[in-house]
C-alpha positions as CSV (number, residue, x, y, z in Angstrom):
1,M,108.2,100.3,94.3
2,K,107.1,97.2,96.2
3,K,110.0,94.8,95.9
4,I,109.2,91.1,95.8
5,L,111.7,88.2,95.6
6,V,110.7,85.5,93.1
7,M,112.7,82.3,93.8
8,E,111.9,79.8,91.0
9,D,114.4,77.5,89.2
10,E,112.2,77.0,86.1
11,A,112.9,80.0,83.9
12,N,109.5,79.9,82.0
13,I,107.5,79.9,85.3
14,R,109.7,82.6,86.8
15,S,109.3,84.8,83.7
16,F,105.5,84.2,83.7
17,V,105.3,85.2,87.4
18,V,107.6,88.2,87.0
19,I,105.6,89.6,84.1
20,N,102.3,89.4,86.0
21,L,103.8,91.0,89.1
22,K,105.2,93.9,87.1
23,R,101.7,94.5,85.6
24,S,100.4,94.7,89.2
25,G,102.8,97.3,90.3
26,Y,105.5,95.2,92.0
27,E,109.3,95.2,91.4
28,P,110.3,91.5,91.1
29,I,113.8,90.5,92.2
30,E,114.7,87.2,90.5
31,A,116.6,84.2,91.9
32,S,116.9,80.7,90.4
33,T,118.6,79.0,93.4
34,G,118.4,79.2,97.2
35,E,121.9,80.7,97.5
36,E,121.1,83.3,94.9
37,A,117.9,84.2,96.8
38,M,119.7,84.7,100.1
39,A,122.3,86.9,98.3
40,Q,119.5,89.0,96.7
41,I,117.9,89.5,100.2
42,Q,121.3,90.8,101.5
43,T,121.7,93.1,98.5
44,N,118.1,94.3,98.6
45,P,117.1,94.7,102.3
46,D,113.9,96.6,101.3
47,I,112.4,93.4,99.8
48,C,108.9,93.3,101.4
49,M,107.7,89.9,100.2
50,A,109.1,86.6,98.8
51,L,107.7,83.9,96.6
52,L,109.7,80.7,97.4
53,D,109.5,77.6,95.2
54,V,109.8,74.5,97.4
55,M,111.8,72.2,95.0
56,L,115.2,73.7,94.1
57,P,118.5,72.1,93.0
58,D,120.5,73.4,96.0
59,I,118.5,74.6,99.0
60,D,114.8,73.9,99.1
61,G,112.3,76.6,99.7
62,F,111.5,75.4,103.3
63,E,115.2,75.9,104.3
64,V,115.3,79.3,102.6
65,C,112.2,80.3,104.5
66,R,113.7,79.1,107.8
67,R,116.9,81.1,107.1
68,I,114.9,84.2,106.4
69,R,112.9,83.9,109.6
70,A,116.1,83.1,111.6
71,T,117.4,86.6,110.7
72,G,114.3,88.2,112.3
73,S,112.9,89.3,109.0
74,K,109.2,90.1,108.9
75,M,108.8,90.0,105.1
76,G,105.8,88.3,103.8
77,I,106.5,84.8,102.5
78,I,104.4,82.7,100.1
79,M,105.5,79.1,99.2
80,L,105.1,77.9,95.7
81,S,105.0,74.1,95.1
82,A,103.6,71.4,92.9
83,K,103.1,69.4,96.1
84,S,99.6,69.6,97.5
85,Q,99.9,67.1,100.4
86,E,98.8,68.4,103.8
87,I,102.3,67.8,105.4
88,D,104.0,70.1,102.9
89,K,101.6,72.9,103.6
90,V,102.1,72.4,107.4
91,T,105.9,72.3,106.9
92,G,105.9,75.6,105.0
93,L,103.7,77.4,107.5
94,M,105.7,76.0,110.5
95,M,108.9,77.3,108.9
96,G,107.4,80.8,108.9
97,A,105.5,81.1,105.6
98,D,102.4,83.2,105.5
99,D,100.7,81.5,102.7
100,Y,101.0,78.5,100.3
101,V,100.0,78.4,96.6
102,T,99.9,75.1,94.8
103,K,101.0,74.8,91.1
104,P,99.6,75.1,88.6
105,F,98.1,78.5,89.5
106,S,96.5,81.2,87.4
107,P,98.0,84.7,87.1
108,A,94.8,86.1,88.8
109,E,95.1,83.7,91.7
110,L,98.7,84.4,92.5
111,T,98.4,88.1,92.1
112,A,95.3,88.1,94.4
113,R,97.2,86.2,97.1
114,V,100.2,88.5,96.8
115,D,98.0,91.6,97.0
116,A,96.1,90.2,100.0
117,L,99.3,89.5,101.9
118,Y,100.7,92.9,101.0
119,R,97.6,94.6,102.4
120,R,97.7,92.6,105.6
121,L,101.3,93.4,106.2
122,N,101.0,97.1,105.3
123,P,97.9,98.4,107.0
124,E,97.3,102.2,107.0
125,E,98.4,103.9,110.1
126,S,95.6,104.8,112.5
127,D,95.3,107.3,115.3
128,N,96.2,104.7,117.9
129,S,99.8,104.2,116.5
130,G,102.2,104.2,119.4
131,V,99.8,102.7,121.8
132,E,101.0,99.8,123.9
133,I,98.7,96.9,124.8
134,T,99.7,95.2,128.1
135,S,98.5,91.8,129.3
136,G,100.3,90.0,132.0
137,P,104.0,89.7,131.1
138,F,103.3,90.8,127.5
139,V,103.6,94.3,126.0
140,L,102.5,94.8,122.4
141,N,103.7,98.0,120.7
142,V,101.3,98.9,118.0
143,R,103.5,101.5,116.4
144,N,106.6,99.3,116.2
145,R,104.6,96.1,115.7
146,T,106.7,94.4,118.3
147,L,106.0,92.1,121.3
148,E,107.9,91.8,124.5
149,K,107.6,89.1,127.3
150,N,109.0,90.1,130.6
151,G,111.0,92.8,128.9
152,T,112.5,90.4,126.3
153,R,111.7,91.1,122.6
154,L,110.2,88.1,120.8
155,K,110.8,87.5,117.1
156,L,107.4,87.5,115.4
157,T,106.3,87.4,111.8
158,Q,103.8,90.0,110.7
159,I,101.0,87.4,110.7
160,E,102.0,86.3,114.3
161,Y,102.0,90.0,115.3
162,L,98.5,90.4,113.9
163,L,97.3,87.3,115.7
164,M,98.7,88.6,119.0
165,K,97.1,92.0,118.4
166,L,93.7,90.4,117.8
167,F,93.9,88.3,120.9
168,M,95.3,90.9,123.3
169,E,92.6,93.4,122.1
170,N,90.0,90.7,122.9
171,P,91.0,89.1,126.2
172,G,88.8,86.2,127.4
173,K,86.8,86.2,124.2
174,A,86.4,82.8,122.5
175,M,87.0,83.3,118.7
176,S,86.2,80.7,116.1
177,R,88.7,79.7,113.5
178,E,86.6,81.4,110.8
179,E,86.6,84.6,112.8
180,I,90.3,84.5,113.3
181,L,90.9,83.8,109.6
182,H,88.8,86.6,108.5
183,A,90.2,89.1,111.0
184,V,93.9,88.3,110.3
185,W,94.0,87.0,106.7
186,G,91.0,88.9,105.4
187,Y,87.7,87.8,103.8
188,D,89.4,87.4,100.4
189,F,91.8,84.8,101.7
190,A,91.5,81.6,99.8
191,G,93.4,79.4,102.2
192,E,92.2,76.8,104.6
193,L,91.2,76.9,108.3
194,K,94.2,74.7,108.9
195,T,96.3,77.8,108.4
196,V,95.0,79.2,111.6
197,D,95.9,76.0,113.6
198,V,99.4,75.9,112.2
199,N,100.1,79.5,112.9
200,M,98.7,79.1,116.4
201,R,101.0,76.2,117.0
202,R,104.0,78.2,115.8
203,L,103.0,81.2,117.9
204,R,102.6,79.1,121.0
205,I,106.2,77.8,120.6
206,K,107.4,81.4,120.8
207,I,105.3,82.8,123.7
208,E,104.4,79.8,125.9
209,K,106.6,78.2,128.5
210,D,105.1,74.8,127.5
211,P,103.4,74.9,124.1
212,T,101.7,71.6,124.8
213,D,100.0,73.0,127.9
214,P,99.4,76.7,126.9
215,E,98.8,79.3,129.6
216,Y,97.9,82.2,127.4
217,L,96.6,81.1,124.0
218,T,94.2,78.4,125.0
219,T,92.0,76.1,122.8
220,V,88.3,76.2,122.9
221,W,87.7,72.7,121.8
222,G,85.5,72.3,118.7
223,Y,85.4,76.0,118.2
224,G,88.6,78.0,118.2
225,Y,90.9,79.9,120.6
226,K,91.0,82.6,123.2
227,W,93.5,84.7,125.0
228,G,93.2,83.2,128.4
229,Y,95.4,85.3,130.6
């Protein structure tokens, strides 16, 4: 079964989400607080995705997301919130979330977002598994889905790995934000182009010596980005 953590303090919303996830073939693990969510993750290390409500009575969803990523976990994370302001979306993505769904949402919308993220994070193995892609100080292992810089392993989310794979397979090619969004998030992704920019900002913090003056992931102004090494 595909285990998914559902962290939501409102019992009626949590029950509604759980019922629909079960109908779609997932095994929901419930949590009503941030502390309970972290305990469930320790008890169920095979959780592959998490739905995190932002507003909680103890630890907010942003902090839970940060703690999950601090452990090196690559599980898919979708933030759930009644907030729709731009800053809240950016905050969630910068903390390591993969997607952001604003309440109220329909069962079909949420399930579609969960399914899309699951497909992105669990692609079918291809014949090139085990291949290493090398570019300058970076080595990307396609089989293990890991990245090293000068021999040091960098902690990436699965979305960040997919971004690195896209760029390292296309060195010197300028790619538009739309092209990046479709390649990494899929054509069925209902999010915004801003998602690309926020994830690029987060990725630069991890791989660049000076994220404000990037050497590798460079900006093509008014268009998109390219792997400039």
